[in-house]
C-alpha positions as CSV (number, residue, x, y, z in Angstrom):
1,M,36.5,10.6,-13.4
2,L,35.1,8.8,-10.4
3,K,31.4,8.4,-9.7
4,S,30.1,10.0,-6.6
5,G,27.5,8.2,-4.5
6,R,26.3,4.6,-4.5
7,Y,24.2,4.6,-7.7
8,G,25.1,5.1,-11.3
9,T,24.0,8.3,-13.0
10,R,22.6,6.9,-16.3
11,I,18.9,7.3,-16.7
12,P,16.7,4.2,-17.7
13,S,14.8,4.3,-21.0
14,E,11.0,4.2,-20.9
15,R,10.9,0.5,-21.5
16,E,13.6,-0.1,-18.8
17,Y,11.6,2.1,-16.4
18,R,8.5,0.0,-17.0
19,I,10.4,-3.2,-16.3
20,I,11.8,-1.6,-13.1
21,E,8.3,-0.6,-12.1
22,L,6.9,-4.2,-12.6
23,V,9.9,-5.8,-10.8
24,A,9.4,-3.3,-7.9
25,L,5.7,-4.4,-7.7
26,G,7.0,-8.0,-7.1
27,L,6.4,-9.6,-10.5
28,K,8.6,-12.4,-11.5
29,N,10.5,-12.3,-14.8
30,R,7.9,-14.5,-16.6
31,E,5.1,-12.1,-15.4
32,V,7.1,-9.1,-16.5
33,A,7.6,-10.6,-19.9
34,D,3.9,-11.3,-20.2
35,A,3.0,-7.8,-19.2
36,I,5.3,-6.1,-21.8
37,G,4.8,-8.7,-24.5
38,T,8.3,-10.3,-24.7
39,T,10.2,-13.3,-23.4
40,E,11.6,-14.1,-20.0
41,H,15.1,-14.2,-21.6
42,V,14.7,-10.6,-22.9
43,V,13.6,-9.5,-19.4
44,K,16.7,-11.1,-17.9
45,N,18.9,-9.2,-20.4
46,Y,17.1,-5.9,-19.7
47,L,17.7,-6.5,-15.9
48,R,21.4,-7.1,-16.4
49,V,21.6,-3.8,-18.4
50,I,19.5,-1.9,-15.8
51,Y,21.6,-3.2,-12.9
52,D,24.8,-2.1,-14.7
53,K,23.3,1.2,-15.7
54,L,22.1,2.1,-12.2
55,G,25.0,0.5,-10.3
56,L,22.7,-2.1,-8.6
57,W,23.2,-5.7,-7.7
58,N,19.7,-7.3,-7.4
59,R,15.9,-7.0,-7.4
60,V,15.8,-5.7,-3.8
61,E,18.1,-2.8,-4.6
62,L,16.2,-2.2,-7.8
63,A,12.9,-2.0,-5.8
64,L,14.5,0.3,-3.3
65,W,15.8,2.5,-6.1
66,Y,12.3,2.7,-7.6
67,E,10.6,3.5,-4.3
68,A,13.1,6.3,-3.6
69,R,12.4,7.9,-7.0
70,R,8.7,7.6,-6.4
71,F,9.0,9.2,-3.0
72,E,11.1,12.0,-4.5
73,Q,8.5,12.6,-7.3
74,Q,5.6,12.7,-4.7
75,G,7.5,15.2,-2.7
76,N,7.9,17.5,-5.7
77,A,4.3,17.3,-6.7
């Protein structure tokens, strides 16, 4: 079965979503790691999984994905 649309359909876990949020705010990997109490290496691994899960390539696409979801949620509120 082929995926329709540009982005993957899998939903990020709570921890993954927190990482997405911090990256979208412009934090570097080290800053994200400090904020969630882990290492930079773990954050890099999370980002690889997140990119794959969502069908994204980089931080810019991830930030745009996050902002689009935030906008959708505000529209539904």
